[in-house]
ROSEMI-421368 format. One line per 8 residues: number of its first residue (from 1); their letters; for each residue x, y, z of C-alpha. Coordinates in Angstrom, 2 decimals. Layout:
<sites>
NUM) a) X Y Z; ...
</sites>
This chain:
<sites>
1) mrtvlnfs) 24.41 -58.64 8.21; 23.43 -55.05 8.91; 25.00 -52.25 10.90; 23.50 -48.84 11.63; 25.86 -45.89 11.27; 25.28 -42.20 11.91; 25.83 -40.49 8.56; 27.71 -37.24 9.16
9) ylnrlvsl) 26.39 -34.09 7.50; 29.83 -32.42 7.60; 30.69 -33.45 4.07; 27.62 -31.57 2.90; 28.51 -28.45 4.87; 31.88 -28.09 3.20; 30.14 -26.99 0.05; 29.36 -23.81 1.98
17) slgllmav) 33.05 -23.14 2.61; 33.44 -21.02 -0.46; 36.27 -19.33 -2.24; 35.52 -15.62 -2.11; 36.51 -12.95 -4.60; 36.44 -9.18 -4.61; 33.84 -7.43 -6.76; 35.62 -5.20 -9.25
25) tigdrtia) 33.64 -2.61 -11.18; 34.76 -2.34 -14.79; 32.00 -0.28 -16.32; 29.66 -1.91 -18.84; 32.23 -4.10 -20.56; 31.79 -7.88 -20.58; 35.14 -9.64 -20.35; 35.78 -13.36 -20.13
33) appatapp) 39.37 -13.73 -18.99; 41.80 -16.28 -17.52; 43.15 -15.95 -13.96; 46.46 -14.44 -15.04; 44.67 -11.32 -16.29; 42.78 -10.69 -13.05; 43.45 -7.36 -11.27; 46.03 -7.63 -8.44
41) qlqnmlvq) 43.43 -6.56 -5.86; 41.33 -9.54 -6.87; 44.15 -12.00 -6.17; 44.99 -10.20 -2.94; 41.41 -10.55 -1.78; 41.59 -14.30 -2.35; 44.55 -14.47 -0.02; 42.78 -12.38 2.62
49) idaaanqk) 39.62 -14.46 2.55; 41.51 -17.74 2.75; 43.42 -16.31 5.72; 40.18 -15.32 7.50; 38.70 -18.78 6.90; 41.87 -20.49 8.10; 41.67 -18.44 11.30; 37.95 -19.35 11.66
57) dikavmqf) 37.06 -15.66 11.88; 33.37 -15.83 10.99; 32.88 -12.04 11.17; 35.75 -11.43 8.77; 34.38 -13.98 6.32; 30.75 -12.87 6.48; 31.59 -9.24 5.81; 32.18 -10.26 2.20
65) yspnftht) 28.60 -11.53 1.79; 25.60 -9.38 1.06; 22.80 -9.61 3.67; 20.60 -10.42 0.66; 22.90 -13.25 -0.45; 21.15 -15.97 -2.46; 22.26 -19.49 -3.32; 20.92 -21.91 -5.90
73) dgltyqdl) 20.51 -24.50 -3.11; 18.15 -22.15 -1.26; 20.64 -21.03 1.42; 20.49 -17.58 2.98; 23.09 -15.37 4.66; 21.97 -16.74 8.03; 22.15 -20.36 6.83; 25.70 -19.84 5.63
81) ekaltglw) 26.85 -18.27 8.89; 25.24 -21.09 10.91; 26.78 -23.80 8.73; 30.30 -22.38 8.81; 30.15 -21.87 12.58; 29.05 -25.48 13.10; 31.63 -26.87 10.72; 34.51 -24.96 12.34
89) kqypqlty) 33.40 -26.00 15.79; 33.80 -29.65 14.84; 36.79 -29.13 12.53; 38.85 -26.29 14.10; 41.91 -27.16 12.02; 40.46 -26.85 8.52; 42.76 -25.38 5.89; 41.45 -23.52 2.83
97) ktqlqswq) 43.14 -22.87 -0.51; 41.20 -21.08 -3.24; 42.20 -20.67 -6.87; 40.62 -18.36 -9.40; 39.66 -20.18 -12.60; 38.07 -17.43 -14.67; 36.38 -14.05 -14.33; 34.01 -11.95 -16.37
105) aegngiva) 32.84 -8.39 -15.85; 29.06 -7.95 -15.98; 27.63 -4.47 -15.60; 28.48 -3.13 -12.15; 29.90 -6.41 -10.88; 31.87 -9.49 -11.76; 31.08 -13.18 -12.19; 33.94 -15.54 -11.36
113) etitnitg) 34.56 -19.25 -11.02; 36.79 -20.62 -8.28; 38.01 -23.95 -6.98; 38.43 -24.32 -3.21; 40.33 -27.22 -1.65; 39.65 -27.94 2.02; 41.52 -30.33 4.30; 41.31 -31.01 8.01
121) tqtqdnrn) 41.19 -33.53 10.84; 39.03 -34.14 13.87; 39.14 -36.49 16.86; 35.78 -38.07 17.67; 35.21 -40.94 20.12; 38.97 -41.63 20.15; 39.00 -41.86 16.36; 40.82 -39.55 13.99
129) lalkatir) 38.67 -38.34 11.10; 40.30 -36.87 8.00; 38.32 -34.57 5.73; 39.19 -33.61 2.15; 36.91 -31.63 -0.13; 36.97 -29.82 -3.45; 34.29 -27.34 -4.50; 33.96 -25.60 -7.85
137) srqryenq) 31.57 -22.66 -7.72; 30.43 -19.57 -9.58; 29.86 -16.28 -7.72; 28.53 -12.86 -8.60; 30.02 -9.88 -6.75; 28.66 -6.38 -6.44; 30.14 -3.60 -4.31; 32.70 -5.99 -2.82
145) kvvrqevl) 29.99 -8.39 -1.66; 29.03 -11.87 -2.79; 25.40 -11.57 -3.85; 24.81 -14.96 -5.47; 26.47 -18.35 -5.68; 26.05 -21.59 -7.57; 27.93 -24.82 -6.81; 29.05 -26.36 -10.11
153) aersqlst) 30.76 -29.47 -8.74; 31.76 -30.84 -5.36; 33.39 -33.88 -3.86; 34.11 -34.53 -0.20; 35.64 -37.46 1.64; 35.71 -38.50 5.28; 37.99 -41.34 6.34; 39.04 -42.97 9.59
161) gtkpptld) 41.00 -46.00 10.74; 44.49 -47.33 10.18; 43.82 -48.31 6.57; 40.60 -46.74 5.28; 39.57 -48.16 1.91; 40.42 -46.12 -1.19; 37.30 -45.64 -3.31; 37.26 -45.13 -7.07
169) iklpqsvk) 33.97 -43.31 -7.72; 32.19 -43.54 -11.06; 29.37 -41.01 -11.41; 28.43 -38.67 -14.27; 28.74 -34.97 -13.54; 25.25 -34.24 -14.84; 22.10 -35.98 -16.07; 18.77 -34.95 -17.54
177) pgqqynfd) 15.55 -35.15 -15.49; 14.33 -38.74 -15.43; 17.60 -40.11 -16.82; 19.06 -43.35 -15.44; 22.64 -43.31 -14.19; 25.24 -45.64 -12.67; 26.90 -44.97 -9.34; 29.88 -47.21 -8.58
185) avvveplk) 32.31 -47.07 -5.66; 35.08 -49.62 -6.18; 37.61 -50.45 -3.45; 41.05 -50.12 -5.03; 43.03 -52.27 -2.57; 42.87 -56.10 -2.76; 40.29 -57.43 -0.31; 42.18 -60.61 0.63
193) ddyllgaa) 40.21 -62.08 3.55; 38.45 -58.84 4.50; 34.70 -58.34 4.47; 33.12 -55.10 3.31; 30.09 -53.31 4.70; 28.57 -50.42 2.81; 25.66 -48.35 1.63; 24.86 -45.91 -1.18
201) ieeavatg) 22.68 -42.92 -0.37; 20.93 -40.43 -2.63; 19.80 -37.10 -1.15; 18.13 -34.03 -2.55; 20.30 -30.92 -2.44; 18.01 -28.74 -0.32; 18.44 -26.34 2.59; 16.98 -28.70 5.18
209) qyfnptqv) 19.36 -31.49 4.22; 22.45 -29.46 5.16; 21.69 -29.66 8.86; 20.05 -33.08 9.30; 22.30 -36.07 10.08; 21.05 -39.46 8.93; 21.28 -43.01 10.17; 22.59 -45.33 7.48
217) rlellpag) 22.04 -49.07 7.49; 25.17 -50.83 6.25; 24.90 -54.18 4.53; 27.44 -56.85 3.68; 28.80 -56.24 0.18; 29.14 -59.34 -2.00; 31.78 -57.74 -4.27; 34.65 -55.28 -4.02
225) glfkigra) 32.49 -52.19 -3.69; 29.09 -50.67 -4.44; 27.46 -50.94 -7.87; 24.14 -49.11 -8.03; 21.68 -47.79 -10.60; 19.74 -44.61 -9.90; 17.30 -42.38 -11.74; 17.22 -38.59 -11.60
233) pangsdrw) 13.88 -37.12 -10.50; 11.63 -35.95 -13.30; 11.39 -32.52 -11.68; 13.87 -32.08 -8.87; 17.02 -30.50 -7.53; 20.63 -31.60 -7.83; 21.43 -34.74 -5.84; 24.13 -35.74 -3.38
241) lsavvvrg) 25.34 -39.29 -4.02; 27.25 -40.84 -1.13; 29.11 -44.11 -0.72; 29.97 -45.40 2.75; 32.33 -48.40 2.84; 33.72 -50.07 5.96; 36.37 -52.76 6.26; 38.06 -54.18 9.33
249) dgltqvtq) 40.69 -51.46 9.61; 38.95 -48.35 8.34; 35.98 -46.45 6.95; 35.63 -44.12 3.96; 32.67 -41.95 3.03; 32.64 -40.08 -0.29; 29.96 -37.66 -1.45; 29.67 -36.13 -4.91
257) rlqvlggn) 27.13 -33.78 -6.42; 25.09 -34.90 -9.43; 23.68 -31.99 -11.43; 20.13 -32.47 -12.69; 20.00 -30.26 -15.76; 16.88 -28.13 -15.78; 15.78 -29.40 -12.38; 14.71 -26.59 -10.08
265) aprpgrrl) 12.18 -28.01 -7.61; 13.87 -29.57 -4.54; 12.40 -32.86 -3.50; 13.25 -33.32 0.20; 14.30 -36.68 1.53; 16.93 -39.32 1.09; 16.99 -42.95 0.06; 19.31 -45.92 -0.24
273) ir) 20.07 -46.73 -3.86; 19.28 -50.32 -4.79
</sites>
């Protein structure tokens, strides 16, 4: 039994919805410090940026990015603006909450790590979609502009239906090039008489993949979830690993990032994991 489903790219776009911090110049000192020691203006800026994102004010958000902004996924300033505009058009009620994890002064700027939690809902084809995402990222700021960003970890979930399945995801945070890994998505609730349909998808983290929706072919699952074995590319980018599981009264789609340590050459494309 197979069913074709349009795989939404929205869960990939949320990794662009970043927590922003103010660049604070502290001379030539290098300081690694916890959030409690951050300057008050730094914490205030977090509040202001979250407020601008919650109001979907793209101009207010983008003013904190350098026109020469670079991203380890290959995104540009223009890519970021396009992605956020598209995401907010489909999810106008997204809510952002950013927390500072650590900060370190470097020369004329600052490098900081943040965690951003994003929640929201959308109505599509008479269905309510719920989105939840968490992104951990590292940014460098110079002259009150974000000049570079790296996503360290991300997880996003889309769910719909009266009782969408709860998925327990098992995936390592990072692997070495060429290393084998397990990707499991176990349905927590008892199945009883329900049938499950599902698919596991691996995608390269690359600029082109942010904007290209995919059709996914769902297959009948013989057990209470997905149990797959994958292998990291010998020379490739980070990967997005996604599990899509459908039961009679709901659907859940979870995507997590798998870091490929030392991988720096994006390999475009996507594949079902067998």
